[in-house]
N, C-alpha and C positions, 0 to 999 in steps of 0.2 A: 633862786639859788640852787634848788634841786635840779632844775633843767640844765644849768651850767655845769654842775657836777657830773651829770649823766653824759653830757657832751664831751667833757674832758676825758672821761673814761673811754668813750668810743674812739677818741683820737689817740689813745696810747698805742704805741707800736709794740706789739707782742711777738714780733718776729726776731730771728737771729741777727738781724741787721742792727738792732738796738743794743748799744754798748752797756746799758743797764741790765741786759739779760745775757749778753755774750761778750764780755770784756776780754780783750787780748793785750797782754803786755808785750807789744811788738817793740823790738829794739830800735835804736836810732838809725837814721839814714847815714850811711858811711860818709856821705858828702857833707850833709848839714849838721850832723851830730845832735839833732833835736828830737826829743820825745814829747809825747802829749801827756806824760805822767812822770811822777817821781815816786820811788818806793821808800817809805819810812821804815827804818830799822832801829832795833835796840831802844825802843821807847815804849811807854805804857799808854795805851789809848785813852783810858779814863783821865789820866793826868794832863794829857794834851787838851782834851775837851774842857776840863775844869779850868785850866789856865786861860784858854781862849774865851770861855764863857765869862770870865772875870775881866774882860776887856784888855787882856795883856797879849803880847805877841811873842813869837819865837823867831830866832834866826835859823834859817835853813843852812845845814852844813854838808858839804860834799864829802864823799868817802876818801880817806887817805888810801894811797895805792897799796900800802903794806898791811891793810886790815881786811878781815873778812867778817861778814855779818849774815845771820839767818834772816830770811824775809818773813818768817813767822813771828808775829808779835805775841807777847803774853799779856793777859789781863792782870790787874794788880793782885787778884786773889791767887794767881798761879806762881807768884814769886815769893821768896822768903824776905828779901830786903832790896831796897833800891840802890843802884849804883850812883856814883856822883854825876855821871853823865845823864842819868834819868831824872835828876833833881834840878838840872840847870835850865836856862832859858834858851836852849838850842834844840833843834830837831835834826837828828842824823838821818841822812838818806843814803841809798845804796849807790847812787850814781857818782862817778868820779868827776873831777872839775871840768874836763873837756866836754862832757855830756851835760853836766849839771847846769852850767851857766846858759848855754843856748836853749836848754829845755825850760829853764825858769823864764827866759825871755819869751819863748813860744807860749807858755801857759798864760803869762801876763797879757800878751797881745791877743791871743784867742779869746780870753775872757773879756777883755776890753771891747773887742769887736762884737761879741755876743750881746754885751750890755747895751752898746750903742744901737745895734740893729734890731734887737728883739726884746731888750729890757730884761734879759735872763742871765743870771750868774751861773756859769757852767763849771766853775772851779770848786771842787769839793774834796774833802778828805773822806775816803772810803774806809770803813771799819768792818773787817770781816768779809770773807767771800764764801759763797756757796758753790761748790762743785757739784753739778748735776747733769743728767742726760734727759733728752726729750723721750717721752714714752710713745710718741706717735710720729708718723711720717717717715720719710726715707732717710732722714739724718738723725735717727734716734741714737746712733752710736757716737755721735759727736759730743764731746764734753762741752758743757756750758760753764762759764765762770761769771758769777753775778755778785756785785757788791751788796752787802746786807744793810749797812747804815751809811748815811750820807750827811756830812756836815759842811755847809757852805762857808768858804773862806776866800781870801784874796791875798795875793803876793805883792809886796811893795819892794821895789828896787831902789837902793840908796847907794850913794857914793861914799867911800871911806878912804883912809890913807892907803890901805892895801888893795884898793880896787873896789869892785861893786859887791855889796851885800844884799841878801834877799831875805826879807822878813815875811812871815805868814801871820795873818790875823783873821778874826771872825768878821763876817759881814753883819752880824747881829741877828741872823736867822737861826731858827732852832734846828737841832739835829733831827733827822727823820729816817724812817724806814724806807727802803727801796720799794715804793708802792707799785711800780711796774712789775717787779718780781713777785710781790705778794699776790697781785691780781692774776698774773700769768699762771702761777702754781695752783691758785684756787680754781680758776676757770677751766684749765686744761688738764691739770693733774689731780684735782679734787682735794688739794691740801689747803687747809685753813691755818695759815701761819699766825703765831702770837703777835700781840702788839708790844710796842716799846713803852715801858712804864717808868715812872720816877718815884722816889721815896718822899717822905714827908719833908725832907730838907732840900728837895729839888734836884737830887743827884740822879743821873740817868742810870738805870739798872741794866747795863750791857750784859753783865754776867748772867742775870736771870733770863734775858732774851735768848742768849746763846744756848743755855742749858735746856730751855723749853724747845728750841729748834732741834737740838741733838736728840731729845727724847721723842719728839714727833717723827723725825726722820728715821730713827731706829725701828719704829713700828711699821715702816713701809716694807 
């Protein structure tokens, strides 16, 4: 077991080619309208995870053309009260319908192919991103954007009276820290990042992790 763990660590790609270290929200292709991501907006991360953990699902909703949203989500401790939309069984995303549907289809197909060929689920909800810069090398001025927490999910396409609907549900795997980022910053930047903890009731302490990260990074 120890040998396998050491081998796994050696195989981690710690270069800027790895999306876990250098994620880019590139727009859709003008011809295909497909993206390899969807951006969740106007939702509470802890409530999403709580519902998915209880084996329930959400319906993904495309953005109406007449509405605007911020891409920065707030934790439950950062708001005074929940809106009705934040209490329902739907997840709002930033993409409008012409990009939303082909992007959902791409995510489903890419994940299915990865599962068939490698046995790996690559579809995940990313909670929080760290913006940082390399301290070494010739690309030290290039900003890196790395997800902090990853929660494995799957998207289910279903037919309805009004067309197709897309539901998102848990794969049954646990939420986890981005171990690639943790190892990169420890080995090359000398940063020992905190671990993700849970309370006595099994709730994931996302707020505590983010506060520890802010404190640690402020000292740099």
